[in-house]
C-alpha positions in Angstrom: -4.4 -4.1 26.4 -1.6 -6.4 25.2 1.4 -7.2 27.2 4.5 -9.0 25.8 4.7 -12.6 26.8 7.8 -14.6 27.8 11.1 -13.5 29.2 10.9 -9.9 28.0 7.6 -9.0 29.8 9.4 -7.2 32.6 11.7 -5.5 30.2 8.7 -4.0 28.3 7.4 -2.5 31.5 10.8 -1.2 32.5 11.4 0.2 29.0 8.1 2.0 29.0 8.8 3.5 32.4 12.0 5.0 31.1 11.1 5.7 27.5 7.2 5.6 27.4 6.7 9.4 27.7 6.7 11.4 24.4 10.4 11.8 23.7 11.6 15.2 22.9 14.1 14.1 20.3 15.2 16.0 17.2 12.6 16.2 14.5 13.3 13.9 11.5 10.7 13.6 8.7 13.0 11.7 6.3 12.2 8.5 4.6 12.6 6.6 7.8 15.4 4.1 7.8 17.7 3.1 10.7 20.1 0.6 12.2 21.5 0.2 15.7 24.9 0.9 17.0 27.6 -1.7 17.0 30.5 -2.6 19.3 34.0 -2.2 17.9 37.5 -3.2 19.0 39.4 -6.4 19.6 40.0 -8.8 22.5 37.4 -10.0 25.1 35.7 -13.4 24.8 36.7 -14.0 21.2 38.1 -12.2 18.2 34.6 -11.6 16.8 31.0 -11.9 18.0 27.7 -12.0 16.1 25.6 -8.9 15.7 21.9 -9.3 14.8 20.7 -6.1 13.1 17.2 -4.9 12.4 16.8 -2.4 9.6 13.5 -0.7 8.5 12.4 1.6 5.7 9.2 3.1 4.5 8.5 1.5 1.1 4.9 2.0 0.1 1.3 3.2 0.7 -1.1 0.5 2.0 -4.9 0.5 2.0 -7.2 -2.4 3.0 -10.9 -2.7 3.2 -10.8 -4.8 6.3 -7.8 -5.3 8.6 -6.7 -5.1 12.2 -5.5 -1.9 13.8 -3.8 -1.3 17.2 -4.7 2.2 18.5 -6.2 4.4 21.1 -9.9 3.4 20.8 -13.1 3.6 22.9 -14.7 5.9 25.4 -12.9 6.2 27.7 -10.1 5.4 25.3 -7.6 2.6 25.8 -4.8 0.9 23.8 -6.4 -2.0 22.1 -6.7 -3.9 18.8 -9.8 -3.7 16.7 -10.6 -5.9 13.6 -12.6 -5.3 10.5 -11.2 -1.7 10.0 -10.7 0.2 6.7 -7.1 1.2 7.0 -4.7 3.4 5.0 -1.1 4.4 5.8 2.6 4.0 5.2 4.2 0.6 5.0 7.6 -0.2 6.5 9.6 -3.2 5.6 11.7 -4.9 8.3 14.9 -6.8 7.5 17.0 -8.8 10.0 20.6 -9.8 9.3 23.5 -11.3 11.3 27.1 -10.3 10.8 30.4 -10.7 12.7 31.9 -7.7 14.4 35.1 -7.4 16.6 34.6 -8.2 20.2 34.5 -5.0 22.4 37.8 -4.8 24.3 37.9 -5.7 28.0 34.4 -7.2 28.1 32.6 -10.6 28.4 30.1 -9.7 25.6 29.3 -12.8 23.6 26.8 -11.2 21.1 25.0 -8.0 20.4 21.4 -7.6 19.2 20.1 -4.4 17.8 16.4 -4.0 18.4 13.9 -1.4 17.3 10.7 -0.1 19.0 7.9 2.1 17.9 5.6 4.5 19.8 2.6 6.1 18.2 0.5 9.1 19.4 -3.3 8.8 19.9 -4.9 9.0 16.5 -2.1 7.1 14.8 -2.4 3.3 14.7 -0.2 0.2 14.0 -0.9 -2.7 11.6 0.9 -5.9 11.0 0.6 -8.8 8.5 -2.9 -10.2 8.0 -3.5 -13.2 10.3 -0.7 -12.2 12.7 -1.5 -12.3 16.3 -0.7 -8.9 17.8 1.1 -10.7 20.7 3.4 -12.3 18.1 4.8 -8.8 17.3 5.2 -7.9 20.9 2.8 -5.0 21.2 2.7 -3.2 24.5 0.2 -0.7 26.0 1.3 2.9 26.2 2.7 4.8 29.2 0.8 8.0 29.3 -0.7 8.7 25.9 1.7 6.6 23.8 1.6 3.0 22.7 3.6 0.7 20.5 5.7 -2.4 20.3 8.9 -4.1 19.2 9.5 -4.2 15.5 9.7 -7.7 14.2 8.4 -9.9 11.4 8.5 -8.7 7.8 6.6 -5.4 7.8 4.4 -3.1 9.8 2.0 -0.2 8.8 1.8 3.1 10.5 -1.9 3.9 9.7 -5.2 5.4 10.3 -8.5 3.5 10.2 -12.3 3.8 10.0 -15.4 1.7 9.5 -16.2 3.8 6.5 -14.3 6.1 4.1 -11.0 7.6 5.3 -10.7 11.3 4.7 -7.7 13.2 3.4 -5.3 14.8 5.9 -5.2 12.4 8.8 -1.9 12.9 10.8 0.4 10.0 11.4 2.8 10.8 14.3 5.2 8.3 15.7 8.7 7.7 17.1 11.1 4.8 16.2 13.8 4.0 18.7 16.9 1.9 18.1 19.1 0.4 20.9 21.6 -2.5 21.4 21.2 -5.4 23.7 24.5 -6.8 25.0 24.6 -10.5 25.8 27.2 -11.5 28.4 29.1 -14.7 29.1 27.2 -15.3 32.4 23.8 -15.2 30.5 22.9 -11.7 31.6 22.0 -8.8 29.3 22.5 -5.0 29.4 20.8 -2.4 27.2 22.3 0.5 25.3 20.7 3.9 25.1 17.6 4.2 22.9 18.2 6.6 20.0 14.8 8.1 18.8 13.7 9.5 15.5 10.4 11.5 15.3 8.1 11.3 12.3 5.0 13.3 11.5 3.1 13.1 8.2 -0.3 14.1 6.9 -1.8 11.3 4.8 -3.2 13.0 1.8 -5.9 11.5 -0.5 -6.4 12.9 -4.0 -9.1 11.6 -6.4 -8.1 11.2 -10.0 -9.7 11.1 -13.4 -9.9 7.7 -15.1 -11.1 6.0 -18.3 -10.4 2.7 -19.9 -9.4 2.4 -23.6 -9.8 -0.5 -26.0 -8.9 -1.3 -29.6 -12.6 -1.9 -30.2 -14.4 0.4 -32.7 -18.1 1.0 -33.0 -20.6 3.0 -34.9 -21.6 5.3 -32.1 -20.8 5.5 -28.4 -22.1 2.8 -26.0 -24.2 3.4 -23.0 -22.0 3.8 -19.9 -24.1 1.5 -17.8 -24.3 -1.3 -20.2 -21.8 -3.9 -21.6 -23.4 -3.8 -25.1 -22.2 -1.0 -27.4 -24.8 1.1 -29.1 -25.0 1.1 -32.9 -25.8 4.0 -35.1 -25.5 3.5 -38.8 -25.1 7.2 -39.3 -22.1 7.5 -37.0 -18.5 6.9 -38.2 -16.6 3.8 -37.1 -14.4 5.0 -34.3 -12.8 4.0 -31.0 -15.0 4.1 -27.9 -14.6 6.8 -25.2 -15.2 5.1 -21.9 -15.0 8.2 -19.6 -17.9 8.0 -17.2 -18.4 4.2 -17.8 -19.9 2.3 -14.8 -20.6 -1.2 -16.2 -19.2 -3.8 -13.7 -17.3 -1.0 -12.0 -16.4 1.1 -15.1 -12.7 0.3 -15.5 -11.2 -2.7 -17.2 -8.0 -4.2 -18.3 -7.4 -7.3 -20.4 -7.8 -8.9 -23.8 -10.7 -10.4 -25.8 -9.7 -12.0 -29.1 -11.3 -10.5 -32.2 -13.0 -13.8 -33.3 -14.3 -14.6 -29.8 -17.7 -13.9 -28.2 -16.7 -10.4 -27.1 -15.0 -8.0 -29.6 -13.6 -5.7 -26.9 -10.0 -6.4 -28.0 -7.1 -5.1 -25.9 -8.0 -2.9 -22.9 -6.0 -0.6 -20.7 -6.9 2.0 -18.1 -5.6 5.6 -18.0 -5.4 7.8 -14.9 -5.0 11.6 -14.6 -3.8 13.2 -11.3 -4.7 16.9 -10.8 -3.4 18.6 -7.7 -2.0 22.0 -6.9 -0.2 20.6 -3.8 3.5 21.3 -4.2 4.3 18.7 -1.5 3.0 15.9 -3.8 6.3 15.5 -5.5 8.2 15.5 -2.2 6.4 12.6 -0.6 8.6 9.7 0.3 6.1 7.3 -1.3 2.9 7.5 -3.3 0.3 4.9 -4.3 -2.6 4.6 -6.7 -5.4 2.7 -5.0 -8.1 0.8 -7.1 -11.0 -1.2 -5.9 -11.1 -4.7 -7.4 -14.4 -5.6 -9.0 -13.3 -8.9 -10.3 -13.8 -11.1 -13.4 -16.8 -11.5 -15.8 -18.9 -14.4 -14.8 -19.7 -17.2 -17.3 -23.3 -16.7 -18.7 -26.1 -19.2 -19.1 -25.2 -19.5 -22.8 -21.6 -20.3 -22.1 -20.2 -16.9 -22.9 -16.9 -16.1 -21.1 -16.4 -19.8 -20.4 -12.6 -20.2 -20.1 -12.0 -16.6 -19.4 -9.3 -15.8 -16.8 -9.1 -12.7 -14.6 -5.8 -13.8 -13.1 -2.8 -12.1 -14.8 0.0 -9.8 -14.1 -1.0 -6.1 -14.5 1.5 -3.2 -14.3 1.3 0.5 -13.6 3.2 2.6 -16.2 4.0 6.3 -15.7 3.5 8.7 -18.6 3.4 12.4 -19.3 0.0 13.8 -20.2 -0.4 15.6 -23.6 -2.2 18.9 -23.5 -6.0 18.5 -23.6 -6.0 14.8 -22.8 -8.2 13.7 -19.9 -11.0 11.4 -18.8 -13.6 12.7 -21.3 -11.3 12.7 -24.4 -9.1 9.7 -24.0 -9.6 6.7 -26.3 -7.3 4.1 -27.9 -6.2 6.5 -30.7 -5.5 9.2 -28.1 -4.2 7.7 -24.9 -1.2 7.9 -22.6 1.9 6.7 -24.3 3.3 3.6 -22.6 5.3 0.4 -23.5 3.6 -2.4 -21.5 6.6 -4.6 -20.9 8.5 -5.3 -17.7 9.5 -1.6 -17.1 6.5 -0.8 -14.9 6.5 1.4 -11.8 4.9 -1.5 -9.9 2.8 -4.5 -10.6 0.3 -6.9 -9.0 -0.6 -10.5 -9.9 -4.4 -10.4 -10.1 -6.5 -13.3 -8.8 -9.1 -15.0 -10.9 -12.3 -13.7 -9.4 -12.3 -10.7 -7.0 -10.3 -9.8 -4.0 -13.2 -7.4 -3.1 -10.5 -5.1 -1.7 -8.3 -2.1 -2.6 -5.2 -2.8 -4.6 -2.4 -0.3 -4.3 0.2 0.4 -7.0 3.3 2.3 -6.1 4.6 5.0 -8.4 7.1 7.9 -8.3 5.6 10.8 -6.3 4.6 13.7 -8.5 3.5 11.7 -11.4 0.4 13.1 -13.2 -0.3 10.4 -15.8 -0.4 6.6 -15.3 -1.7 3.7 -17.2 -2.7 0.2 -16.1 -2.0 -2.6 -18.6 -1.2 -6.3 -18.9 2.5 -6.8 -18.2 4.2 -7.9 -21.5 0.8 -7.3 -23.2 1.9 -8.7 -26.6 2.3 -12.1 -25.1 -1.4 -12.1 -24.4 -2.7 -10.3 -27.5 -0.9 -12.7 -29.8 -3.0 -15.6 -28.5 -6.6 -16.6 -28.5 -7.3 -16.9 -24.8 -9.6 -14.4 -22.9 -8.3 -12.3 -20.0 -10.4 -9.6 -18.3 -10.6 -7.8 -15.0 -12.8 -4.9 -13.7 -12.1 -2.1 -11.3 -14.3 0.7 -9.9 -14.2 4.0 -11.7 -14.7 7.5 -10.2 -18.3 7.5 -11.6 -19.2 4.0 -10.2 -19.9 5.1 -6.6 -22.9 7.0 -7.8 -24.2 4.2 -10.1 -27.2 2.1 -9.4 -26.4 -0.6 -6.8 -23.1 1.0 -5.7 -24.4 1.8 -2.2 -22.8 1.5 1.2 -19.1 1.0 2.1 -16.9 0.1 0.3 -18.7 0.9 -3.0 -19.4 4.5 -2.0 -15.7 4.9 -1.4 -14.4 2.9 -4.3 -13.2 5.7 -6.7 -9.5 5.6 -7.8 -7.4 7.7 -5.5 -3.8 8.7 -5.0 -2.3 8.6 -1.5 0.8 10.4 -0.5 2.6 11.9 2.6 3.3 15.5 3.5 5.8 16.1 6.3 4.5 18.2 9.2 6.4 20.4 11.6 
């Protein structure tokens, strides 16, 4: 168990004694933003005093192959932090600002500080920035069946975790409380009433169809498990269909110049979301999670020498023409996008592999999305090589794709459904 260090250790214990039990506040399954109350009026110690305010808001879906998670673990269970967990959940951003407000009349208040605390139910966990000591974010063990901590730093995740794949439908239940600390001229402090909001979501996971497309044309279709296209002198010259491709993961984005060692040309990846869940479009956030398979390695003959896998890649939303899907999409028949700066979200890829999930945010309810180099024409007008691989939905059954995370590497869409 973790106790808060420093001057507020006693305050944590007292706060839990008063507010630690599951609060019976009004249900609120909104996006999840909040600020604390403020003092108003004139007079007192000075005409104005500083107010430090913490605001928070749910902004994205997060998924990581290996991270820390604070939750109710073990047998018998206790509140503790475990490392090396596969996590997925909702990310909240935290912002702290200081403004001047009128001094409350007839008081010796010198400043006000709005603080936020969170409590999670067993089965729901908390995550903080990678490398952060859980004590730094002032976690405290639960009173009864609830645990949590003070909200500080830049972000926190409300999440679930596993040492293997994470199934769809895990429930995230938590309470966020906001209160004001009043600092007095004699150095003492008093606390305002905690205002709670209750949140309860099901974290849904939906696999999607996928296929890369390239400008490359061949006589015949290539073998999905090989990087070398097949040739058939009796077949017409046509764009390749990469649905079901598994080579180096099966999905790829980048550019290979026409006169280089690899004639793949310009590559994108298309994704098709199929779900009958009417709640998909009503989720506060949604994310497409892809497993990073990295950059082609330079061969013994020098092929791919100078190639870079580090470039900016964006996710672009598109409608889906009737009949278009994983098995039929190619460069001539693909999702219609303009790969410039008007993406739904983007990630700067590293040269090599993060060996982790990369999550791209997009508007909930989207059914067609494409991954492409941001400002693609800036790359395709040059002669340098850029290429990056991701795992496809067919890769987890391919030769060598055994064990976690490779058996849980297919592209998936995560979203939240409010629960009563």
